[in-house]
N, C-alpha and C positions, 0 to 999 in steps of 0.2 A: 617867262614863266609867261599862263593862259588869262588871259581877260577875269577870267571869272576867281581863277585865285588871287588878285591885285586887287577885285572889289571884292574879295574877305579878308585881308589885310587890312584894307581901308577899313573895315568895321571894325576891329575887330582895335584899331589905334584910335578910332572918333568911338570907341563902346569904349574903353580908353583912357579916354579922358575928359568922359562923360564924365565914370564914377569918381576921377579926381576932383573936378571942378563939383558938381555937387550934389547934392544926398544920394545912399541907395536909392531912395523909394521914387526917385526921380531920371535918376538917368535910365534903368527896368523899364518909367512909364514910357519915359523916350522908343527908349532897344524899345519896347511894342509895341506903341500906339504908333510910330510908322507903317513895320510892316501889315500891320491893321488898315491903317487910313487906305492904304496900299490897294488891298486886294476889296476894302466895303466900294472904291469910286467906280472899280468895273463894272458893264454890264456881265446881265445870266450867260449871254453865252464865253468871255470871256474866261465867267469867276469854271461855266464849265472845262472850259480844254484845258485849262489850268488844271485843274480836277484830274481829270484824264490823262493828261501830261504828268504828271507825278505818282500815277496808280502804277503808270508803262511801267516807269526805272524804276521801282522796286520788284515790279517783275510780274505785275500784278495780272 
């Protein structure tokens, strides 16, 4: 199993546990808030590289 697959499986497991233990709105806030906060901590050059990489992988 690749590293990205392991991370995805772990993320799904954590998401399901959050849905069981917390109200749905709190779990949604965590699931959406953590990646958003991580993106906002990047400096502008890192954000640009991340956007360009995402577009390249989509075939643009």
